[in-house]
Biopython code that builds the backbone (N, CA, C, O; Angstrom):
import numpy as np
from Bio.PDB.StructureBuilder import StructureBuilder

atoms = [
    (1, "MET", "N", (-11.416, 9.345, 0.433)),
    (1, "MET", "CA", (-10.965, 8.330, 1.493)),
    (1, "MET", "C", (-11.127, 9.374, 2.533)),
    (1, "MET", "O", (-10.567, 10.469, 2.484)),
    (2, "SER", "N", (-12.131, 8.875, 3.728)),
    (2, "SER", "CA", (-12.200, 9.823, 4.697)),
    (2, "SER", "C", (-10.850, 9.522, 5.811)),
    (2, "SER", "O", (-10.163, 8.531, 6.057)),
    (3, "ASP", "N", (-10.885, 10.788, 6.263)),
    (3, "ASP", "CA", (-9.704, 10.665, 7.224)),
    (3, "ASP", "C", (-9.766, 9.601, 8.110)),
    (3, "ASP", "O", (-8.689, 9.008, 8.180)),
    (4, "LYS", "N", (-10.807, 9.065, 8.940)),
    (4, "LYS", "CA", (-11.094, 8.099, 9.583)),
    (4, "LYS", "C", (-10.535, 6.715, 9.027)),
    (4, "LYS", "O", (-9.821, 5.933, 9.655)),
    (5, "THR", "N", (-10.987, 6.575, 7.764)),
    (5, "THR", "CA", (-10.508, 5.302, 7.033)),
    (5, "THR", "C", (-9.217, 5.241, 6.579)),
    (5, "THR", "O", (-8.612, 4.173, 6.487)),
    (6, "LEU", "N", (-8.762, 6.271, 6.297)),
    (6, "LEU", "CA", (-7.110, 6.579, 6.108)),
    (6, "LEU", "C", (-6.453, 6.108, 7.184)),
    (6, "LEU", "O", (-5.562, 5.264, 7.104)),
    (7, "GLN", "N", (-6.859, 6.630, 8.256)),
    (7, "GLN", "CA", (-5.983, 6.154, 9.676)),
    (7, "GLN", "C", (-6.414, 4.656, 10.094)),
    (7, "GLN", "O", (-5.607, 3.984, 10.737)),
    (8, "ALA", "N", (-7.609, 4.146, 9.757)),
    (8, "ALA", "CA", (-7.644, 2.706, 9.855)),
    (8, "ALA", "C", (-6.888, 2.190, 9.082)),
    (8, "ALA", "O", (-6.271, 1.290, 9.653)),
    (9, "VAL", "N", (-6.528, 2.333, 7.737)),
    (9, "VAL", "CA", (-5.682, 1.533, 6.827)),
    (9, "VAL", "C", (-4.287, 1.742, 7.175)),
    (9, "VAL", "O", (-3.525, 0.824, 6.869)),
    (10, "HIS", "N", (-3.734, 2.892, 7.826)),
    (10, "HIS", "CA", (-2.393, 3.205, 8.388)),
    (10, "HIS", "C", (-2.114, 2.281, 9.458)),
    (10, "HIS", "O", (-1.066, 1.655, 9.616)),
    (11, "ASP", "N", (-3.307, 2.249, 10.291)),
    (11, "ASP", "CA", (-3.092, 1.367, 11.616)),
    (11, "ASP", "C", (-2.933, -0.100, 11.386)),
    (11, "ASP", "O", (-2.275, -0.884, 12.070)),
    (12, "ALA", "N", (-3.640, -0.350, 10.309)),
    (12, "ALA", "CA", (-3.928, -1.964, 10.049)),
    (12, "ALA", "C", (-2.434, -2.616, 9.181)),
    (12, "ALA", "O", (-2.066, -3.789, 9.246)),
    (13, "ILE", "N", (-1.758, -1.535, 8.411)),
    (13, "ILE", "CA", (-0.656, -1.616, 7.735)),
    (13, "ILE", "C", (0.739, -1.659, 9.024)),
    (13, "ILE", "O", (1.726, -2.380, 8.875)),
    (14, "ALA", "N", (0.554, -0.824, 10.127)),
    (14, "ALA", "CA", (1.508, -0.839, 10.886)),
    (14, "ALA", "C", (1.450, -1.979, 11.701)),
    (14, "ALA", "O", (2.513, -2.477, 12.072)),
    (15, "ALA", "N", (-0.027, -2.661, 12.170)),
    (15, "ALA", "CA", (0.036, -3.579, 13.024)),
    (15, "ALA", "C", (0.556, -5.009, 12.343)),
    (15, "ALA", "O", (1.014, -5.964, 12.971)),
    (16, "HIS", "N", (0.322, -4.893, 10.515)),
    (16, "HIS", "CA", (0.729, -6.273, 9.866)),
    (16, "HIS", "C", (2.265, -6.273, 10.047)),
    (16, "HIS", "O", (2.750, -7.393, 10.210)),
    (17, "ILE", "N", (3.217, -5.108, 10.047)),
    (17, "ILE", "CA", (4.496, -4.964, 10.186)),
    (17, "ILE", "C", (4.769, -5.486, 11.508)),
    (17, "ILE", "O", (5.567, -6.423, 11.510)),
    (18, "ALA", "N", (4.296, -5.109, 12.682)),
    (18, "ALA", "CA", (4.700, -5.437, 13.959)),
    (18, "ALA", "C", (4.424, -6.676, 14.021)),
    (18, "ALA", "O", (5.368, -7.223, 14.591)),
    (19, "ASP", "N", (3.613, -7.443, 13.735)),
    (19, "ASP", "CA", (3.542, -8.669, 13.496)),
    (19, "ASP", "C", (4.341, -9.579, 13.024)),
    (19, "ASP", "O", (4.556, -10.644, 13.604)),
    (20, "VAL", "N", (4.911, -9.201, 11.803)),
    (20, "VAL", "CA", (5.686, -10.064, 10.928)),
    (20, "VAL", "C", (7.127, -9.962, 11.261)),
    (20, "VAL", "O", (7.976, -10.615, 10.653)),
    (21, "ASN", "N", (7.449, -9.010, 12.384)),
    (21, "ASN", "CA", (8.735, -8.659, 12.520)),
    (21, "ASN", "C", (9.173, -9.081, 13.994)),
    (21, "ASN", "O", (10.158, -8.580, 14.537)),
    (22, "GLU", "N", (8.298, -10.119, 14.648)),
    (22, "GLU", "CA", (8.782, -10.755, 15.675)),
    (22, "GLU", "C", (9.412, -9.930, 16.854)),
    (22, "GLU", "O", (10.398, -10.338, 17.467)),
    (23, "GLY", "N", (8.814, -8.806, 17.117)),
    (23, "GLY", "CA", (9.131, -7.972, 18.337)),
    (23, "GLY", "C", (10.297, -7.081, 18.106)),
    (23, "GLY", "O", (10.761, -6.431, 19.042)),
    (24, "GLU", "N", (10.755, -7.023, 17.000)),
    (24, "GLU", "CA", (11.958, -5.976, 16.479)),
    (24, "GLU", "C", (11.084, -4.721, 16.292)),
    (24, "GLU", "O", (9.927, -4.822, 15.883)),
    (25, "HIS", "N", (11.669, -3.499, 16.608)),
    (25, "HIS", "CA", (11.170, -2.138, 16.728)),
    (25, "HIS", "C", (11.377, -1.581, 15.166)),
    (25, "HIS", "O", (12.388, -0.961, 14.837)),
    (26, "ILE", "N", (10.303, -1.879, 14.269)),
    (26, "ILE", "CA", (10.289, -1.563, 12.998)),
    (26, "ILE", "C", (9.099, -0.376, 12.893)),
    (26, "ILE", "O", (7.934, -0.694, 13.132)),
    (27, "PHE", "N", (9.381, 0.755, 12.592)),
    (27, "PHE", "CA", (8.039, 2.072, 12.480)),
    (27, "PHE", "C", (7.827, 2.192, 11.041)),
    (27, "PHE", "O", (8.790, 2.409, 10.306)),
    (28, "LEU", "N", (6.466, 2.048, 10.510)),
    (28, "LEU", "CA", (5.904, 2.275, 9.243)),
    (28, "LEU", "C", (6.067, 4.001, 8.962)),
    (28, "LEU", "O", (5.447, 4.943, 9.455)),
    (29, "THR", "N", (6.998, 3.964, 8.117)),
    (29, "THR", "CA", (7.369, 5.612, 7.567)),
    (29, "THR", "C", (6.244, 5.994, 6.495)),
    (29, "THR", "O", (5.623, 7.049, 6.628)),
    (30, "ASP", "N", (5.986, 5.107, 5.414)),
    (30, "ASP", "CA", (5.360, 5.613, 4.265)),
    (30, "ASP", "C", (4.764, 4.168, 3.799)),
    (30, "ASP", "O", (5.244, 3.078, 4.112)),
    (31, "TRP", "N", (3.458, 4.421, 2.872)),
    (31, "TRP", "CA", (2.935, 3.329, 2.293)),
    (31, "TRP", "C", (2.153, 4.003, 1.012)),
    (31, "TRP", "O", (1.855, 5.189, 0.869)),
    (32, "GLN", "N", (1.928, 2.996, 0.200)),
    (32, "GLN", "CA", (0.965, 3.602, -1.132)),
    (32, "GLN", "C", (-0.002, 2.227, -1.635)),
    (32, "GLN", "O", (0.247, 1.061, -1.941)),
    (33, "LEU", "N", (-0.906, 2.849, -1.559)),
    (33, "LEU", "CA", (-1.889, 1.664, -1.896)),
    (33, "LEU", "C", (-2.648, 1.973, -3.377)),
    (33, "LEU", "O", (-3.383, 2.955, -3.478)),
    (34, "THR", "N", (-2.478, 1.307, -4.210)),
    (34, "THR", "CA", (-3.472, 1.497, -5.582)),
    (34, "THR", "C", (-4.254, 0.102, -5.794)),
    (34, "THR", "O", (-3.730, -0.997, -5.974)),
    (35, "ALA", "N", (-5.550, 0.384, -5.735)),
    (35, "ALA", "CA", (-6.663, -0.282, -6.061)),
    (35, "ALA", "C", (-7.223, -0.361, -7.560)),
    (35, "ALA", "O", (-7.218, 0.674, -8.226)),
    (36, "ALA", "N", (-7.710, -1.569, -8.120)),
    (36, "ALA", "CA", (-8.823, -1.303, -9.033)),
    (36, "ALA", "C", (-10.297, -1.949, -8.644)),
    (36, "ALA", "O", (-10.515, -2.970, -7.991)),
    (37, "ALA", "N", (-11.148, -1.123, -9.191)),
    (37, "ALA", "CA", (-12.582, -1.360, -8.796)),
    (37, "ALA", "C", (-13.320, -1.554, -10.096)),
    (37, "ALA", "O", (-13.418, -0.640, -10.914)),
    (38, "ALA", "N", (-13.893, -2.878, -10.301)),
    (38, "ALA", "CA", (-14.705, -3.030, -11.243)),
    (38, "ALA", "C", (-16.151, -2.482, -11.116)),
    (38, "ALA", "O", (-16.748, -2.357, -10.047)),
    (39, "MET", "N", (-16.605, -2.192, -12.262)),
    (39, "MET", "CA", (-18.083, -1.388, -12.002)),
    (39, "MET", "C", (-19.328, -2.564, -12.521)),
    (39, "MET", "O", (-19.431, -2.971, -13.678)),
    (40, "ALA", "N", (-20.196, -2.967, -11.392)),
    (40, "ALA", "CA", (-21.094, -3.606, -11.811)),
    (40, "ALA", "C", (-21.921, -3.248, -12.934)),
    (40, "ALA", "O", (-22.185, -4.135, -13.745)),
    (41, "SER", "N", (-22.427, -1.940, -13.128)),
    (41, "SER", "CA", (-23.265, -1.081, -14.005)),
    (41, "SER", "C", (-22.646, -1.259, -15.341)),
    (41, "SER", "O", (-23.447, -1.557, -16.227)),
    (42, "ASP", "N", (-21.219, -1.129, -15.736)),
    (42, "ASP", "CA", (-20.536, -1.222, -16.656)),
    (42, "ASP", "C", (-19.310, -2.358, -16.681)),
    (42, "ASP", "O", (-18.287, -2.053, -16.067)),
    (43, "ALA", "N", (-19.347, -3.357, -17.204)),
    (43, "ALA", "CA", (-18.217, -4.359, -17.416)),
    (43, "ALA", "C", (-17.008, -3.868, -17.872)),
    (43, "ALA", "O", (-15.917, -4.246, -17.446)),
    (44, "ASN", "N", (-17.195, -2.952, -18.815)),
    (44, "ASN", "CA", (-15.921, -2.326, -19.341)),
    (44, "ASN", "C", (-15.510, -0.733, -18.728)),
    (44, "ASN", "O", (-14.857, 0.122, -19.328)),
    (45, "LEU", "N", (-16.046, -0.645, -17.492)),
    (45, "LEU", "CA", (-15.336, -0.004, -16.766)),
    (45, "LEU", "C", (-14.498, 0.114, -15.536)),
    (45, "LEU", "O", (-14.940, -0.346, -14.483)),
    (46, "THR", "N", (-13.666, 0.524, -15.564)),
    (46, "THR", "CA", (-12.660, 0.096, -14.030)),
    (46, "THR", "C", (-12.016, 1.704, -13.269)),
    (46, "THR", "O", (-11.327, 2.571, -13.806)),
    (47, "LEU", "N", (-12.383, 1.661, -12.317)),
    (47, "LEU", "CA", (-12.078, 2.635, -11.484)),
    (47, "LEU", "C", (-10.629, 2.569, -10.762)),
    (47, "LEU", "O", (-10.575, 1.680, -9.912)),
    (48, "TYR", "N", (-9.502, 3.289, -10.915)),
    (48, "TYR", "CA", (-8.389, 3.111, -10.105)),
    (48, "TYR", "C", (-8.637, 4.130, -8.990)),
    (48, "TYR", "O", (-9.223, 5.195, -9.188)),
    (49, "PHE", "N", (-8.195, 3.770, -7.904)),
    (49, "PHE", "CA", (-7.566, 4.411, -6.745)),
    (49, "PHE", "C", (-6.095, 4.328, -6.346)),
    (49, "PHE", "O", (-5.455, 3.277, -6.347)),
    (50, "ASN", "N", (-5.609, 5.538, -6.002)),
    (50, "ASN", "CA", (-4.231, 5.638, -5.466)),
    (50, "ASN", "C", (-4.461, 6.391, -4.229)),
    (50, "ASN", "O", (-5.003, 7.492, -4.132)),
    (51, "VAL", "N", (-4.001, 5.691, -3.341)),
    (51, "VAL", "CA", (-3.826, 6.501, -1.956)),
    (51, "VAL", "C", (-2.818, 6.386, -1.316)),
    (51, "VAL", "O", (-2.358, 5.271, -1.560)),
    (52, "GLY", "N", (-1.931, 7.151, -0.316)),
    (52, "GLY", "CA", (-0.835, 7.016, 0.037)),
    (52, "GLY", "C", (-0.631, 8.023, 1.394)),
    (52, "GLY", "O", (-1.599, 8.382, 2.064)),
    (53, "THR", "N", (0.366, 8.311, 1.616)),
    (53, "THR", "CA", (0.722, 9.138, 2.822)),
    (53, "THR", "C", (1.029, 10.597, 2.114)),
    (53, "THR", "O", (0.990, 10.875, 0.915)),
    (54, "ASN", "N", (1.306, 11.335, 3.100)),
    (54, "ASN", "CA", (1.830, 12.685, 2.569)),
    (54, "ASN", "C", (3.379, 12.652, 2.035)),
    (54, "ASN", "O", (4.032, 13.679, 1.857)),
    (55, "ALA", "N", (3.766, 11.620, 1.855)),
    (55, "ALA", "CA", (5.330, 11.598, 1.518)),
    (55, "ALA", "C", (5.217, 12.285, -0.383)),
    (55, "ALA", "O", (4.251, 12.211, -1.142)),
    (56, "PRO", "N", (6.386, 12.810, -0.600)),
    (56, "PRO", "CA", (6.459, 13.163, -1.949)),
    (56, "PRO", "C", (6.281, 12.488, -3.205)),
    (56, "PRO", "O", (6.854, 11.408, -3.350)),
    (57, "TYR", "N", (5.617, 12.926, -4.084)),
    (57, "TYR", "CA", (5.289, 12.137, -5.497)),
    (57, "TYR", "C", (6.483, 10.773, -5.570)),
    (57, "TYR", "O", (6.235, 9.582, -5.378)),
    (58, "HIS", "N", (7.537, 11.271, -5.838)),
    (58, "HIS", "CA", (8.742, 10.258, -6.271)),
    (58, "HIS", "C", (9.151, 9.253, -5.015)),
    (58, "HIS", "O", (10.027, 8.436, -5.300)),
    (59, "SER", "N", (8.690, 9.214, -3.818)),
    (59, "SER", "CA", (8.632, 8.316, -2.677)),
    (59, "SER", "C", (7.553, 7.618, -2.809)),
    (59, "SER", "O", (7.801, 6.447, -2.524)),
    (60, "ARG", "N", (6.292, 7.802, -3.153)),
    (60, "ARG", "CA", (5.219, 7.071, -3.415)),
    (60, "ARG", "C", (5.468, 6.215, -4.716)),
    (60, "ARG", "O", (5.307, 4.995, -4.737)),
    (61, "LEU", "N", (5.909, 7.023, -5.886)),
    (61, "LEU", "CA", (6.326, 6.008, -6.785)),
    (61, "LEU", "C", (7.418, 5.073, -6.853)),
    (61, "LEU", "O", (7.321, 4.012, -7.469)),
    (62, "GLY", "N", (8.389, 5.412, -6.278)),
    (62, "GLY", "CA", (9.309, 4.367, -5.843)),
    (62, "GLY", "C", (8.576, 3.107, -4.887)),
    (62, "GLY", "O", (9.077, 1.984, -4.947)),
    (63, "LEU", "N", (7.612, 3.304, -4.184)),
    (63, "LEU", "CA", (6.995, 2.450, -3.408)),
    (63, "LEU", "C", (6.097, 1.520, -4.197)),
    (63, "LEU", "O", (6.071, 0.301, -4.029)),
    (64, "MET", "N", (5.385, 2.170, -5.044)),
    (64, "MET", "CA", (4.824, 1.215, -5.906)),
    (64, "MET", "C", (5.606, 0.604, -7.053)),
    (64, "MET", "O", (5.159, -0.416, -7.577)),
    (65, "TYR", "N", (6.885, 1.213, -7.541)),
    (65, "TYR", "CA", (7.856, 0.198, -8.413)),
    (65, "TYR", "C", (8.314, -1.133, -7.669)),
    (65, "TYR", "O", (8.452, -2.197, -8.272)),
    (66, "ARG", "N", (8.553, -0.967, -6.202)),
    (66, "ARG", "CA", (8.739, -1.494, -5.664)),
    (66, "ARG", "C", (8.018, -2.709, -5.249)),
    (66, "ARG", "O", (8.576, -3.806, -5.282)),
    (67, "GLY", "N", (6.673, -2.541, -4.820)),
    (67, "GLY", "CA", (5.923, -3.085, -4.681)),
    (67, "GLY", "C", (5.774, -4.471, -5.968)),
    (67, "GLY", "O", (5.871, -5.683, -5.774)),
    (68, "LEU", "N", (5.515, -3.741, -7.243)),
    (68, "LEU", "CA", (5.580, -4.484, -8.246)),
    (68, "LEU", "C", (6.506, -5.459, -8.545)),
    (68, "LEU", "O", (6.254, -6.588, -8.966)),
    (69, "GLU", "N", (7.759, -4.909, -8.275)),
    (69, "GLU", "CA", (9.021, -6.078, -8.230)),
    (69, "GLU", "C", (8.622, -7.340, -7.069)),
    (69, "GLU", "O", (8.751, -8.543, -7.293)),
    (70, "MET", "N", (8.137, -6.759, -5.854)),
    (70, "MET", "CA", (7.912, -8.133, -5.193)),
    (70, "MET", "C", (6.965, -8.842, -6.108)),
    (70, "MET", "O", (7.210, -9.934, -6.623)),
    (71, "LEU", "N", (5.809, -8.115, -6.287)),
    (71, "LEU", "CA", (4.444, -9.337, -6.888)),
    (71, "LEU", "C", (5.226, -10.162, -8.359)),
    (71, "LEU", "O", (4.891, -11.284, -8.738)),
    (72, "GLU", "N", (6.100, -9.473, -8.899)),
    (72, "GLU", "CA", (6.742, -10.326, -9.986)),
    (72, "GLU", "C", (7.714, -11.250, -9.520)),
    (72, "GLU", "O", (8.123, -12.042, -10.369)),
    (73, "GLY", "N", (8.228, -11.348, -8.255)),
    (73, "GLY", "CA", (9.171, -12.481, -7.921)),
    (73, "GLY", "C", (10.323, -11.711, -7.921)),
    (73, "GLY", "O", (11.310, -12.222, -8.451)),
    (74, "GLY", "N", (10.429, -10.589, -7.445)),
    (74, "GLY", "CA", (11.617, -9.773, -7.250)),
    (74, "GLY", "C", (12.853, -10.181, -6.676)),
    (74, "GLY", "O", (13.578, -10.922, -7.341)),
    (75, "THR", "N", (13.243, -9.766, -5.406)),
    (75, "THR", "CA", (14.376, -10.281, -4.799)),
    (75, "THR", "C", (14.287, -10.810, -3.542)),
    (75, "THR", "O", (13.129, -10.849, -3.127)),
    (76, "GLU", "N", (15.185, -11.265, -2.739)),
    (76, "GLU", "CA", (15.097, -12.315, -1.586)),
    (76, "GLU", "C", (14.242, -11.487, -0.580)),
    (76, "GLU", "O", (13.227, -12.032, -0.146)),
    (77, "ASP", "N", (14.538, -10.259, -0.175)),
    (77, "ASP", "CA", (14.082, -9.695, 0.654)),
    (77, "ASP", "C", (12.611, -9.244, 0.371)),
    (77, "ASP", "O", (12.269, -8.086, 0.609)),
    (78, "ASP", "N", (11.726, -10.188, -0.150)),
    (78, "ASP", "CA", (10.436, -9.606, -0.136)),
    (78, "ASP", "C", (9.633, -10.402, 0.970)),
    (78, "ASP", "O", (9.184, -11.525, 0.738)),
    (79, "ASP", "N", (9.491, -9.825, 2.065)),
    (79, "ASP", "CA", (9.126, -9.921, 3.458)),
    (79, "ASP", "C", (7.506, -9.789, 3.229)),
    (79, "ASP", "O", (6.741, -9.820, 4.193)),
]
sb = StructureBuilder()
sb.init_structure("model")
sb.init_model(0)
sb.init_chain("A")
sb.init_seg("    ")
for serial, (resi, resn, name, xyz) in enumerate(atoms, 1):
    if name == "N":
        sb.init_residue(resn, " ", resi, " ")
    sb.init_atom(name, np.array(xyz, "f"), 0.0, 1.0, " ", f" {name:<3s}", serial, name[0])
structure = sb.get_structure()
């Protein structure tokens, strides 16, 4: 991912956090993005992309697991 695209993703996530927190000053510290892409030329082939901040691996892994919990109907604080 280019630096320009990476910055645009970061800015979009930060803007979303600012929008949903109704004026409270919350700052984006880390984020993790995992995406799957199906290939039109081969229906059996899927490419996975894993992009995040420069946070340590264990921090990014924790963010991924927390995201999975939220998708699966995790806890009450799923904002």
